[in-house]
mmJSON file of the N, C-alpha and C atoms, coordinates in Angstrom:
{"data_MODEL":{"atom_site":{
"group_PDB":["ATOM","ATOM","ATOM","ATOM","ATOM","ATOM","ATOM","ATOM","ATOM","ATOM","ATOM","ATOM","ATOM","ATOM","ATOM","ATOM","ATOM","ATOM","ATOM","ATOM","ATOM","ATOM","ATOM","ATOM","ATOM","ATOM","ATOM","ATOM","ATOM","ATOM","ATOM","ATOM","ATOM","ATOM","ATOM","ATOM","ATOM","ATOM","ATOM","ATOM","ATOM","ATOM","ATOM","ATOM","ATOM","ATOM","ATOM","ATOM","ATOM","ATOM","ATOM","ATOM","ATOM","ATOM","ATOM","ATOM","ATOM","ATOM","ATOM","ATOM","ATOM","ATOM","ATOM","ATOM","ATOM","ATOM","ATOM","ATOM","ATOM","ATOM","ATOM","ATOM","ATOM","ATOM","ATOM","ATOM","ATOM","ATOM","ATOM","ATOM","ATOM","ATOM","ATOM","ATOM","ATOM","ATOM","ATOM","ATOM","ATOM","ATOM","ATOM","ATOM","ATOM","ATOM","ATOM","ATOM","ATOM","ATOM","ATOM","ATOM","ATOM","ATOM","ATOM","ATOM","ATOM","ATOM","ATOM","ATOM","ATOM","ATOM","ATOM","ATOM","ATOM","ATOM","ATOM","ATOM","ATOM","ATOM","ATOM","ATOM","ATOM","ATOM","ATOM","ATOM","ATOM","ATOM","ATOM","ATOM","ATOM","ATOM","ATOM","ATOM","ATOM","ATOM","ATOM","ATOM","ATOM","ATOM","ATOM","ATOM","ATOM","ATOM","ATOM","ATOM","ATOM","ATOM","ATOM","ATOM","ATOM","ATOM","ATOM","ATOM","ATOM","ATOM","ATOM","ATOM","ATOM","ATOM","ATOM","ATOM","ATOM","ATOM","ATOM","ATOM","ATOM","ATOM","ATOM","ATOM","ATOM","ATOM","ATOM","ATOM","ATOM","ATOM","ATOM","ATOM","ATOM","ATOM","ATOM","ATOM","ATOM","ATOM","ATOM","ATOM","ATOM","ATOM","ATOM","ATOM","ATOM","ATOM","ATOM","ATOM","ATOM","ATOM","ATOM","ATOM","ATOM","ATOM","ATOM","ATOM","ATOM","ATOM","ATOM","ATOM","ATOM","ATOM","ATOM","ATOM","ATOM","ATOM","ATOM","ATOM","ATOM","ATOM","ATOM","ATOM","ATOM","ATOM","ATOM","ATOM","ATOM","ATOM","ATOM","ATOM","ATOM","ATOM","ATOM","ATOM","ATOM","ATOM","ATOM","ATOM","ATOM","ATOM"],
"id":[1,2,3,4,5,6,7,8,9,10,11,12,13,14,15,16,17,18,19,20,21,22,23,24,25,26,27,28,29,30,31,32,33,34,35,36,37,38,39,40,41,42,43,44,45,46,47,48,49,50,51,52,53,54,55,56,57,58,59,60,61,62,63,64,65,66,67,68,69,70,71,72,73,74,75,76,77,78,79,80,81,82,83,84,85,86,87,88,89,90,91,92,93,94,95,96,97,98,99,100,101,102,103,104,105,106,107,108,109,110,111,112,113,114,115,116,117,118,119,120,121,122,123,124,125,126,127,128,129,130,131,132,133,134,135,136,137,138,139,140,141,142,143,144,145,146,147,148,149,150,151,152,153,154,155,156,157,158,159,160,161,162,163,164,165,166,167,168,169,170,171,172,173,174,175,176,177,178,179,180,181,182,183,184,185,186,187,188,189,190,191,192,193,194,195,196,197,198,199,200,201,202,203,204,205,206,207,208,209,210,211,212,213,214,215,216,217,218,219,220,221,222,223,224,225,226,227,228,229,230,231,232,233,234],
"type_symbol":["N","C","C","N","C","C","N","C","C","N","C","C","N","C","C","N","C","C","N","C","C","N","C","C","N","C","C","N","C","C","N","C","C","N","C","C","N","C","C","N","C","C","N","C","C","N","C","C","N","C","C","N","C","C","N","C","C","N","C","C","N","C","C","N","C","C","N","C","C","N","C","C","N","C","C","N","C","C","N","C","C","N","C","C","N","C","C","N","C","C","N","C","C","N","C","C","N","C","C","N","C","C","N","C","C","N","C","C","N","C","C","N","C","C","N","C","C","N","C","C","N","C","C","N","C","C","N","C","C","N","C","C","N","C","C","N","C","C","N","C","C","N","C","C","N","C","C","N","C","C","N","C","C","N","C","C","N","C","C","N","C","C","N","C","C","N","C","C","N","C","C","N","C","C","N","C","C","N","C","C","N","C","C","N","C","C","N","C","C","N","C","C","N","C","C","N","C","C","N","C","C","N","C","C","N","C","C","N","C","C","N","C","C","N","C","C","N","C","C","N","C","C","N","C","C","N","C","C","N","C","C","N","C","C"],
"label_atom_id":["N","CA","C","N","CA","C","N","CA","C","N","CA","C","N","CA","C","N","CA","C","N","CA","C","N","CA","C","N","CA","C","N","CA","C","N","CA","C","N","CA","C","N","CA","C","N","CA","C","N","CA","C","N","CA","C","N","CA","C","N","CA","C","N","CA","C","N","CA","C","N","CA","C","N","CA","C","N","CA","C","N","CA","C","N","CA","C","N","CA","C","N","CA","C","N","CA","C","N","CA","C","N","CA","C","N","CA","C","N","CA","C","N","CA","C","N","CA","C","N","CA","C","N","CA","C","N","CA","C","N","CA","C","N","CA","C","N","CA","C","N","CA","C","N","CA","C","N","CA","C","N","CA","C","N","CA","C","N","CA","C","N","CA","C","N","CA","C","N","CA","C","N","CA","C","N","CA","C","N","CA","C","N","CA","C","N","CA","C","N","CA","C","N","CA","C","N","CA","C","N","CA","C","N","CA","C","N","CA","C","N","CA","C","N","CA","C","N","CA","C","N","CA","C","N","CA","C","N","CA","C","N","CA","C","N","CA","C","N","CA","C","N","CA","C","N","CA","C","N","CA","C","N","CA","C","N","CA","C","N","CA","C","N","CA","C","N","CA","C","N","CA","C"],
"label_alt_id":[null,null,null,null,null,null,null,null,null,null,null,null,null,null,null,null,null,null,null,null,null,null,null,null,null,null,null,null,null,null,null,null,null,null,null,null,null,null,null,null,null,null,null,null,null,null,null,null,null,null,null,null,null,null,null,null,null,null,null,null,null,null,null,null,null,null,null,null,null,null,null,null,null,null,null,null,null,null,null,null,null,null,null,null,null,null,null,null,null,null,null,null,null,null,null,null,null,null,null,null,null,null,null,null,null,null,null,null,null,null,null,null,null,null,null,null,null,null,null,null,null,null,null,null,null,null,null,null,null,null,null,null,null,null,null,null,null,null,null,null,null,null,null,null,null,null,null,null,null,null,null,null,null,null,null,null,null,null,null,null,null,null,null,null,null,null,null,null,null,null,null,null,null,null,null,null,null,null,null,null,null,null,null,null,null,null,null,null,null,null,null,null,null,null,null,null,null,null,null,null,null,null,null,null,null,null,null,null,null,null,null,null,null,null,null,null,null,null,null,null,null,null,null,null,null,null,null,null,null,null,null,null,null,null],
"label_comp_id":["MET","MET","MET","VAL","VAL","VAL","HIS","HIS","HIS","ALA","ALA","ALA","LEU","LEU","LEU","ALA","ALA","ALA","ASP","ASP","ASP","PHE","PHE","PHE","ALA","ALA","ALA","GLY","GLY","GLY","ILE","ILE","ILE","ALA","ALA","ALA","LEU","LEU","LEU","LEU","LEU","LEU","LEU","LEU","LEU","PRO","PRO","PRO","LYS","LYS","LYS","LEU","LEU","LEU","ALA","ALA","ALA","LEU","LEU","LEU","ALA","ALA","ALA","GLN","GLN","GLN","CYS","CYS","CYS","ALA","ALA","ALA","MET","MET","MET","CYS","CYS","CYS","LYS","LYS","LYS","ALA","ALA","ALA","ASN","ASN","ASN","VAL","VAL","VAL","ILE","ILE","ILE","ALA","ALA","ALA","SER","SER","SER","GLY","GLY","GLY","ASP","ASP","ASP","ASN","ASN","ASN","ASN","ASN","ASN","LEU","LEU","LEU","ALA","ALA","ALA","ALA","ALA","ALA","GLY","GLY","GLY","LEU","LEU","LEU","ARG","ARG","ARG","ALA","ALA","ALA","GLY","GLY","GLY","ILE","ILE","ILE","LEU","LEU","LEU","LEU","LEU","LEU","LEU","LEU","LEU","MET","MET","MET","SER","SER","SER","MET","MET","MET","PRO","PRO","PRO","TYR","TYR","TYR","LEU","LEU","LEU","ILE","ILE","ILE","VAL","VAL","VAL","GLY","GLY","GLY","THR","THR","THR","VAL","VAL","VAL","ALA","ALA","ALA","LEU","LEU","LEU","ALA","ALA","ALA","ILE","ILE","ILE","TYR","TYR","TYR","LEU","LEU","LEU","ALA","ALA","ALA","HIS","HIS","HIS","ARG","ARG","ARG","ARG","ARG","ARG","SER","SER","SER","LEU","LEU","LEU","ARG","ARG","ARG","LEU","LEU","LEU","ARG","ARG","ARG","MET","MET","MET","GLU","GLU","GLU","ASN","ASN","ASN"],
"label_asym_id":["A","A","A","A","A","A","A","A","A","A","A","A","A","A","A","A","A","A","A","A","A","A","A","A","A","A","A","A","A","A","A","A","A","A","A","A","A","A","A","A","A","A","A","A","A","A","A","A","A","A","A","A","A","A","A","A","A","A","A","A","A","A","A","A","A","A","A","A","A","A","A","A","A","A","A","A","A","A","A","A","A","A","A","A","A","A","A","A","A","A","A","A","A","A","A","A","A","A","A","A","A","A","A","A","A","A","A","A","A","A","A","A","A","A","A","A","A","A","A","A","A","A","A","A","A","A","A","A","A","A","A","A","A","A","A","A","A","A","A","A","A","A","A","A","A","A","A","A","A","A","A","A","A","A","A","A","A","A","A","A","A","A","A","A","A","A","A","A","A","A","A","A","A","A","A","A","A","A","A","A","A","A","A","A","A","A","A","A","A","A","A","A","A","A","A","A","A","A","A","A","A","A","A","A","A","A","A","A","A","A","A","A","A","A","A","A","A","A","A","A","A","A","A","A","A","A","A","A","A","A","A","A","A","A"],
"label_entity_id":["1","1","1","1","1","1","1","1","1","1","1","1","1","1","1","1","1","1","1","1","1","1","1","1","1","1","1","1","1","1","1","1","1","1","1","1","1","1","1","1","1","1","1","1","1","1","1","1","1","1","1","1","1","1","1","1","1","1","1","1","1","1","1","1","1","1","1","1","1","1","1","1","1","1","1","1","1","1","1","1","1","1","1","1","1","1","1","1","1","1","1","1","1","1","1","1","1","1","1","1","1","1","1","1","1","1","1","1","1","1","1","1","1","1","1","1","1","1","1","1","1","1","1","1","1","1","1","1","1","1","1","1","1","1","1","1","1","1","1","1","1","1","1","1","1","1","1","1","1","1","1","1","1","1","1","1","1","1","1","1","1","1","1","1","1","1","1","1","1","1","1","1","1","1","1","1","1","1","1","1","1","1","1","1","1","1","1","1","1","1","1","1","1","1","1","1","1","1","1","1","1","1","1","1","1","1","1","1","1","1","1","1","1","1","1","1","1","1","1","1","1","1","1","1","1","1","1","1","1","1","1","1","1","1"],
"label_seq_id":[1,1,1,2,2,2,3,3,3,4,4,4,5,5,5,6,6,6,7,7,7,8,8,8,9,9,9,10,10,10,11,11,11,12,12,12,13,13,13,14,14,14,15,15,15,16,16,16,17,17,17,18,18,18,19,19,19,20,20,20,21,21,21,22,22,22,23,23,23,24,24,24,25,25,25,26,26,26,27,27,27,28,28,28,29,29,29,30,30,30,31,31,31,32,32,32,33,33,33,34,34,34,35,35,35,36,36,36,37,37,37,38,38,38,39,39,39,40,40,40,41,41,41,42,42,42,43,43,43,44,44,44,45,45,45,46,46,46,47,47,47,48,48,48,49,49,49,50,50,50,51,51,51,52,52,52,53,53,53,54,54,54,55,55,55,56,56,56,57,57,57,58,58,58,59,59,59,60,60,60,61,61,61,62,62,62,63,63,63,64,64,64,65,65,65,66,66,66,67,67,67,68,68,68,69,69,69,70,70,70,71,71,71,72,72,72,73,73,73,74,74,74,75,75,75,76,76,76,77,77,77,78,78,78],
"pdbx_PDB_ins_code":[null,null,null,null,null,null,null,null,null,null,null,null,null,null,null,null,null,null,null,null,null,null,null,null,null,null,null,null,null,null,null,null,null,null,null,null,null,null,null,null,null,null,null,null,null,null,null,null,null,null,null,null,null,null,null,null,null,null,null,null,null,null,null,null,null,null,null,null,null,null,null,null,null,null,null,null,null,null,null,null,null,null,null,null,null,null,null,null,null,null,null,null,null,null,null,null,null,null,null,null,null,null,null,null,null,null,null,null,null,null,null,null,null,null,null,null,null,null,null,null,null,null,null,null,null,null,null,null,null,null,null,null,null,null,null,null,null,null,null,null,null,null,null,null,null,null,null,null,null,null,null,null,null,null,null,null,null,null,null,null,null,null,null,null,null,null,null,null,null,null,null,null,null,null,null,null,null,null,null,null,null,null,null,null,null,null,null,null,null,null,null,null,null,null,null,null,null,null,null,null,null,null,null,null,null,null,null,null,null,null,null,null,null,null,null,null,null,null,null,null,null,null,null,null,null,null,null,null,null,null,null,null,null,null],
"Cartn_x":[13.997,14.914,15.367,15.153,15.727,15.189,13.649,12.695,12.915,13.004,13.635,14.979,15.912,17.119,16.521,15.58,15.794,14.808,13.807,13.44,14.124,15.212,16.373,16.662,17.684,18.239,17.061,16.215,14.992,15.033,14.699,14.796,15.989,17.216,18.181,18.701,18.214,18.47,17.432,16.085,15.763,15.844,16.39,16.668,17.442,18.883,19.572,18.504,17.905,17.197,16.03,15.405,14.663,15.806,16.439,17.308,17.968,18.168,18.527,17.61,16.212,15.343,14.912,14.718,14.517,15.713,16.944,17.972,17.763,17.089,16.805,16.12,15.056,13.851,14.197,14.818,15.653,15.96,17.258,18.257,17.323,16.009,15.268,14.343,14.039,13.194,14.086,14.994,16.089,16.318,16.705,17.191,15.894,14.893,13.938,13.185,13.306,13.254,13.925,15.301,16.432,16.76,15.833,16.034,17.278,18.251,20.031,19.258,18.527,18.185,17.578,16.529,16.107,17.866,18.336,19.536,20.634,20.855,21.566,20.695,19.754,19.055,18.994,19.022,18.76,20.256,21.2,22.669,23.17,22.179,22.309,21.68,20.382,20.044,20.735,21.087,22.105,23.403,23.262,24.985,24.238,23.435,22.759,22.116,21.564,21.443,22.68,23.711,25.111,25.664,25.167,26.255,26.0,24.644,23.778,24.512,24.631,24.919,26.599,27.611,28.621,28.753,27.797,27.366,26.96,26.653,25.896,26.801,27.426,28.629,29.791,30.266,31.106,30.748,29.052,28.976,29.434,28.563,28.682,30.488,31.168,32.807,33.167,32.797,33.486,32.783,31.691,30.796,31.878,32.294,32.872,34.302,34.47,36.125,36.064,35.182,35.442,35.0,34.153,33.785,34.904,35.585,36.674,37.93,38.142,39.603,39.051,37.532,37.099,36.97,37.225,37.375,38.556,39.439,40.674,41.469,41.318,41.471,41.201,39.365,39.338,40.154,40.669,41.473,42.859,43.282,44.562,44.105,43.265,42.904,43.235,42.033,42.137,43.18],
"Cartn_y":[180.31,180.559,181.81,182.33,183.832,184.675,184.222,185.004,184.8,183.197,182.844,183.487,184.005,184.366,186.38,186.293,187.975,188.229,187.163,187.291,187.11,186.425,186.358,187.52,187.631,189.198,190.063,190.2,191.299,191.068,190.05,189.886,189.801,189.581,189.432,191.145,192.188,193.388,193.924,193.442,193.848,193.391,192.551,191.551,192.468,192.879,193.731,195.095,195.962,196.81,196.263,195.124,194.587,194.171,193.945,193.019,193.904,195.407,196.445,197.019,196.939,197.533,197.004,195.428,194.582,194.776,194.638,194.711,196.246,197.536,198.814,198.209,197.572,197.669,196.803,195.563,194.577,195.371,196.169,197.327,198.497,198.885,200.02,199.038,197.639,197.227,197.125,196.616,195.756,197.157,198.261,199.707,200.653,200.167,200.897,199.927,198.369,197.561,197.555,197.843,197.761,196.819,195.491,194.1,193.393,193.259,192.619,191.544,190.376,189.034,189.259,189.853,190.219,190.227,191.141,191.511,190.708,189.311,188.222,187.265,186.827,186.014,186.93,187.796,188.272,188.183,188.275,188.034,186.741,185.362,183.903,183.97,184.826,184.161,184.24,185.96,185.941,184.907,184.857,184.004,182.206,181.954,180.953,181.02,181.693,182.063,182.043,182.586,182.77,181.743,180.475,179.587,178.772,178.541,177.295,177.307,178.717,178.394,177.662,178.178,177.289,176.041,175.502,174.205,173.171,173.93,173.416,173.12,174.016,173.88,172.877,173.065,172.315,170.706,170.717,168.6,168.706,169.526,168.98,168.744,169.753,169.539,168.239,168.075,166.743,165.529,165.134,164.183,164.317,165.001,164.934,164.891,165.187,164.697,163.402,162.582,161.364,160.526,160.923,160.337,160.242,161.486,161.258,160.763,160.351,159.212,157.864,157.838,156.211,155.85,157.193,156.284,156.091,156.922,156.605,155.354,154.799,153.497,152.597,152.756,151.805,151.319,152.52,152.972,151.73,151.837,151.491,150.256,149.316,148.048,147.245,147.907,147.087,147.185],
"Cartn_z":[-55.472,-54.487,-54.516,-55.401,-55.415,-54.395,-54.514,-53.466,-52.113,-51.677,-50.51,-49.715,-51.021,-50.26,-50.093,-50.955,-50.594,-49.284,-48.995,-48.016,-46.498,-46.703,-45.445,-45.417,-46.448,-46.418,-45.416,-46.093,-45.369,-44.12,-43.572,-42.128,-41.543,-42.009,-40.971,-40.798,-41.962,-42.081,-40.927,-40.524,-39.591,-38.052,-38.072,-36.653,-35.764,-36.403,-35.039,-34.634,-35.308,-34.969,-33.788,-33.893,-32.759,-32.024,-32.087,-30.985,-30.254,-30.848,-29.935,-29.585,-29.742,-29.21,-27.632,-28.077,-26.898,-25.76,-26.218,-24.932,-24.106,-25.051,-24.595,-22.981,-24.113,-22.675,-21.969,-22.355,-21.03,-19.671,-20.333,-19.211,-18.889,-19.41,-18.716,-17.906,-17.741,-16.687,-15.748,-16.13,-14.995,-14.188,-14.816,-13.791,-13.195,-13.739,-12.867,-11.706,-11.591,-10.828,-9.703,-9.91,-8.911,-8.372,-8.849,-8.151,-8.68,-7.873,-8.52,-8.931,-8.521,-8.36,-9.91,-10.519,-11.92,-12.72,-12.794,-13.497,-13.046,-12.151,-12.115,-13.32,-13.054,-13.817,-15.705,-16.083,-17.107,-17.608,-16.875,-17.273,-17.469,-16.575,-16.701,-17.687,-18.534,-19.397,-21.063,-20.353,-22.308,-22.367,-21.463,-21.284,-21.696,-21.531,-21.938,-23.206,-23.697,-24.917,-26.178,-25.569,-26.063,-26.387,-25.636,-25.662,-26.66,-26.507,-27.333,-29.034,-29.199,-31.165,-31.148,-30.203,-29.624,-29.358,-28.879,-28.249,-29.28,-30.517,-31.255,-32.409,-32.799,-33.453,-33.121,-32.163,-31.343,-31.519,-31.231,-31.309,-32.806,-33.677,-35.02,-35.392,-35.241,-35.44,-34.638,-33.836,-32.98,-33.234,-34.248,-34.859,-36.133,-36.877,-38.301,-38.204,-36.395,-36.719,-36.243,-35.164,-34.549,-35.972,-37.09,-38.36,-39.025,-39.309,-39.948,-39.555,-38.132,-37.858,-37.104,-37.565,-37.515,-38.81,-39.914,-41.494,-42.099,-40.893,-41.406,-40.552,-39.729,-38.874,-39.327,-40.104,-40.726,-42.145,-43.085,-44.436,-43.86,-42.202,-42.36,-41.914,-41.291,-41.039,-42.127,-43.309,-44.538,-45.627],
"occupancy":[1.0,1.0,1.0,1.0,1.0,1.0,1.0,1.0,1.0,1.0,1.0,1.0,1.0,1.0,1.0,1.0,1.0,1.0,1.0,1.0,1.0,1.0,1.0,1.0,1.0,1.0,1.0,1.0,1.0,1.0,1.0,1.0,1.0,1.0,1.0,1.0,1.0,1.0,1.0,1.0,1.0,1.0,1.0,1.0,1.0,1.0,1.0,1.0,1.0,1.0,1.0,1.0,1.0,1.0,1.0,1.0,1.0,1.0,1.0,1.0,1.0,1.0,1.0,1.0,1.0,1.0,1.0,1.0,1.0,1.0,1.0,1.0,1.0,1.0,1.0,1.0,1.0,1.0,1.0,1.0,1.0,1.0,1.0,1.0,1.0,1.0,1.0,1.0,1.0,1.0,1.0,1.0,1.0,1.0,1.0,1.0,1.0,1.0,1.0,1.0,1.0,1.0,1.0,1.0,1.0,1.0,1.0,1.0,1.0,1.0,1.0,1.0,1.0,1.0,1.0,1.0,1.0,1.0,1.0,1.0,1.0,1.0,1.0,1.0,1.0,1.0,1.0,1.0,1.0,1.0,1.0,1.0,1.0,1.0,1.0,1.0,1.0,1.0,1.0,1.0,1.0,1.0,1.0,1.0,1.0,1.0,1.0,1.0,1.0,1.0,1.0,1.0,1.0,1.0,1.0,1.0,1.0,1.0,1.0,1.0,1.0,1.0,1.0,1.0,1.0,1.0,1.0,1.0,1.0,1.0,1.0,1.0,1.0,1.0,1.0,1.0,1.0,1.0,1.0,1.0,1.0,1.0,1.0,1.0,1.0,1.0,1.0,1.0,1.0,1.0,1.0,1.0,1.0,1.0,1.0,1.0,1.0,1.0,1.0,1.0,1.0,1.0,1.0,1.0,1.0,1.0,1.0,1.0,1.0,1.0,1.0,1.0,1.0,1.0,1.0,1.0,1.0,1.0,1.0,1.0,1.0,1.0,1.0,1.0,1.0,1.0,1.0,1.0,1.0,1.0,1.0,1.0,1.0,1.0],
"B_iso_or_equiv":[0.0,0.0,0.0,0.0,0.0,0.0,0.0,0.0,0.0,0.0,0.0,0.0,0.0,0.0,0.0,0.0,0.0,0.0,0.0,0.0,0.0,0.0,0.0,0.0,0.0,0.0,0.0,0.0,0.0,0.0,0.0,0.0,0.0,0.0,0.0,0.0,0.0,0.0,0.0,0.0,0.0,0.0,0.0,0.0,0.0,0.0,0.0,0.0,0.0,0.0,0.0,0.0,0.0,0.0,0.0,0.0,0.0,0.0,0.0,0.0,0.0,0.0,0.0,0.0,0.0,0.0,0.0,0.0,0.0,0.0,0.0,0.0,0.0,0.0,0.0,0.0,0.0,0.0,0.0,0.0,0.0,0.0,0.0,0.0,0.0,0.0,0.0,0.0,0.0,0.0,0.0,0.0,0.0,0.0,0.0,0.0,0.0,0.0,0.0,0.0,0.0,0.0,0.0,0.0,0.0,0.0,0.0,0.0,0.0,0.0,0.0,0.0,0.0,0.0,0.0,0.0,0.0,0.0,0.0,0.0,0.0,0.0,0.0,0.0,0.0,0.0,0.0,0.0,0.0,0.0,0.0,0.0,0.0,0.0,0.0,0.0,0.0,0.0,0.0,0.0,0.0,0.0,0.0,0.0,0.0,0.0,0.0,0.0,0.0,0.0,0.0,0.0,0.0,0.0,0.0,0.0,0.0,0.0,0.0,0.0,0.0,0.0,0.0,0.0,0.0,0.0,0.0,0.0,0.0,0.0,0.0,0.0,0.0,0.0,0.0,0.0,0.0,0.0,0.0,0.0,0.0,0.0,0.0,0.0,0.0,0.0,0.0,0.0,0.0,0.0,0.0,0.0,0.0,0.0,0.0,0.0,0.0,0.0,0.0,0.0,0.0,0.0,0.0,0.0,0.0,0.0,0.0,0.0,0.0,0.0,0.0,0.0,0.0,0.0,0.0,0.0,0.0,0.0,0.0,0.0,0.0,0.0,0.0,0.0,0.0,0.0,0.0,0.0,0.0,0.0,0.0,0.0,0.0,0.0],
"pdbx_formal_charge":[null,null,null,null,null,null,null,null,null,null,null,null,null,null,null,null,null,null,null,null,null,null,null,null,null,null,null,null,null,null,null,null,null,null,null,null,null,null,null,null,null,null,null,null,null,null,null,null,null,null,null,null,null,null,null,null,null,null,null,null,null,null,null,null,null,null,null,null,null,null,null,null,null,null,null,null,null,null,null,null,null,null,null,null,null,null,null,null,null,null,null,null,null,null,null,null,null,null,null,null,null,null,null,null,null,null,null,null,null,null,null,null,null,null,null,null,null,null,null,null,null,null,null,null,null,null,null,null,null,null,null,null,null,null,null,null,null,null,null,null,null,null,null,null,null,null,null,null,null,null,null,null,null,null,null,null,null,null,null,null,null,null,null,null,null,null,null,null,null,null,null,null,null,null,null,null,null,null,null,null,null,null,null,null,null,null,null,null,null,null,null,null,null,null,null,null,null,null,null,null,null,null,null,null,null,null,null,null,null,null,null,null,null,null,null,null,null,null,null,null,null,null,null,null,null,null,null,null,null,null,null,null,null,null],
"auth_seq_id":[1,1,1,2,2,2,3,3,3,4,4,4,5,5,5,6,6,6,7,7,7,8,8,8,9,9,9,10,10,10,11,11,11,12,12,12,13,13,13,14,14,14,15,15,15,16,16,16,17,17,17,18,18,18,19,19,19,20,20,20,21,21,21,22,22,22,23,23,23,24,24,24,25,25,25,26,26,26,27,27,27,28,28,28,29,29,29,30,30,30,31,31,31,32,32,32,33,33,33,34,34,34,35,35,35,36,36,36,37,37,37,38,38,38,39,39,39,40,40,40,41,41,41,42,42,42,43,43,43,44,44,44,45,45,45,46,46,46,47,47,47,48,48,48,49,49,49,50,50,50,51,51,51,52,52,52,53,53,53,54,54,54,55,55,55,56,56,56,57,57,57,58,58,58,59,59,59,60,60,60,61,61,61,62,62,62,63,63,63,64,64,64,65,65,65,66,66,66,67,67,67,68,68,68,69,69,69,70,70,70,71,71,71,72,72,72,73,73,73,74,74,74,75,75,75,76,76,76,77,77,77,78,78,78],
"auth_comp_id":["MET","MET","MET","VAL","VAL","VAL","HIS","HIS","HIS","ALA","ALA","ALA","LEU","LEU","LEU","ALA","ALA","ALA","ASP","ASP","ASP","PHE","PHE","PHE","ALA","ALA","ALA","GLY","GLY","GLY","ILE","ILE","ILE","ALA","ALA","ALA","LEU","LEU","LEU","LEU","LEU","LEU","LEU","LEU","LEU","PRO","PRO","PRO","LYS","LYS","LYS","LEU","LEU","LEU","ALA","ALA","ALA","LEU","LEU","LEU","ALA","ALA","ALA","GLN","GLN","GLN","CYS","CYS","CYS","ALA","ALA","ALA","MET","MET","MET","CYS","CYS","CYS","LYS","LYS","LYS","ALA","ALA","ALA","ASN","ASN","ASN","VAL","VAL","VAL","ILE","ILE","ILE","ALA","ALA","ALA","SER","SER","SER","GLY","GLY","GLY","ASP","ASP","ASP","ASN","ASN","ASN","ASN","ASN","ASN","LEU","LEU","LEU","ALA","ALA","ALA","ALA","ALA","ALA","GLY","GLY","GLY","LEU","LEU","LEU","ARG","ARG","ARG","ALA","ALA","ALA","GLY","GLY","GLY","ILE","ILE","ILE","LEU","LEU","LEU","LEU","LEU","LEU","LEU","LEU","LEU","MET","MET","MET","SER","SER","SER","MET","MET","MET","PRO","PRO","PRO","TYR","TYR","TYR","LEU","LEU","LEU","ILE","ILE","ILE","VAL","VAL","VAL","GLY","GLY","GLY","THR","THR","THR","VAL","VAL","VAL","ALA","ALA","ALA","LEU","LEU","LEU","ALA","ALA","ALA","ILE","ILE","ILE","TYR","TYR","TYR","LEU","LEU","LEU","ALA","ALA","ALA","HIS","HIS","HIS","ARG","ARG","ARG","ARG","ARG","ARG","SER","SER","SER","LEU","LEU","LEU","ARG","ARG","ARG","LEU","LEU","LEU","ARG","ARG","ARG","MET","MET","MET","GLU","GLU","GLU","ASN","ASN","ASN"],
"auth_asym_id":["A","A","A","A","A","A","A","A","A","A","A","A","A","A","A","A","A","A","A","A","A","A","A","A","A","A","A","A","A","A","A","A","A","A","A","A","A","A","A","A","A","A","A","A","A","A","A","A","A","A","A","A","A","A","A","A","A","A","A","A","A","A","A","A","A","A","A","A","A","A","A","A","A","A","A","A","A","A","A","A","A","A","A","A","A","A","A","A","A","A","A","A","A","A","A","A","A","A","A","A","A","A","A","A","A","A","A","A","A","A","A","A","A","A","A","A","A","A","A","A","A","A","A","A","A","A","A","A","A","A","A","A","A","A","A","A","A","A","A","A","A","A","A","A","A","A","A","A","A","A","A","A","A","A","A","A","A","A","A","A","A","A","A","A","A","A","A","A","A","A","A","A","A","A","A","A","A","A","A","A","A","A","A","A","A","A","A","A","A","A","A","A","A","A","A","A","A","A","A","A","A","A","A","A","A","A","A","A","A","A","A","A","A","A","A","A","A","A","A","A","A","A","A","A","A","A","A","A","A","A","A","A","A","A"],
"auth_atom_id":["N","CA","C","N","CA","C","N","CA","C","N","CA","C","N","CA","C","N","CA","C","N","CA","C","N","CA","C","N","CA","C","N","CA","C","N","CA","C","N","CA","C","N","CA","C","N","CA","C","N","CA","C","N","CA","C","N","CA","C","N","CA","C","N","CA","C","N","CA","C","N","CA","C","N","CA","C","N","CA","C","N","CA","C","N","CA","C","N","CA","C","N","CA","C","N","CA","C","N","CA","C","N","CA","C","N","CA","C","N","CA","C","N","CA","C","N","CA","C","N","CA","C","N","CA","C","N","CA","C","N","CA","C","N","CA","C","N","CA","C","N","CA","C","N","CA","C","N","CA","C","N","CA","C","N","CA","C","N","CA","C","N","CA","C","N","CA","C","N","CA","C","N","CA","C","N","CA","C","N","CA","C","N","CA","C","N","CA","C","N","CA","C","N","CA","C","N","CA","C","N","CA","C","N","CA","C","N","CA","C","N","CA","C","N","CA","C","N","CA","C","N","CA","C","N","CA","C","N","CA","C","N","CA","C","N","CA","C","N","CA","C","N","CA","C","N","CA","C","N","CA","C","N","CA","C","N","CA","C","N","CA","C","N","CA","C","N","CA","C","N","CA","C"],
"pdbx_PDB_model_num":[1,1,1,1,1,1,1,1,1,1,1,1,1,1,1,1,1,1,1,1,1,1,1,1,1,1,1,1,1,1,1,1,1,1,1,1,1,1,1,1,1,1,1,1,1,1,1,1,1,1,1,1,1,1,1,1,1,1,1,1,1,1,1,1,1,1,1,1,1,1,1,1,1,1,1,1,1,1,1,1,1,1,1,1,1,1,1,1,1,1,1,1,1,1,1,1,1,1,1,1,1,1,1,1,1,1,1,1,1,1,1,1,1,1,1,1,1,1,1,1,1,1,1,1,1,1,1,1,1,1,1,1,1,1,1,1,1,1,1,1,1,1,1,1,1,1,1,1,1,1,1,1,1,1,1,1,1,1,1,1,1,1,1,1,1,1,1,1,1,1,1,1,1,1,1,1,1,1,1,1,1,1,1,1,1,1,1,1,1,1,1,1,1,1,1,1,1,1,1,1,1,1,1,1,1,1,1,1,1,1,1,1,1,1,1,1,1,1,1,1,1,1,1,1,1,1,1,1,1,1,1,1,1,1]
}}}
């Protein structure tokens, strides 16, 4: 278990550097191409990827809320 946590911490420390490198490469490619459609597509892709964690967390929170509300309603009926 300790090894898994250490591996996760090591990967997490490396990811920001890799992410920044990729962002710089994408930005350089968009600037070099001068294509506005490419820039719009890149922005849309970023927004799509950014929205997914919020959508997942919101869905889980809604499921928990509805289950809690259902259990309260069943408790009130009994």
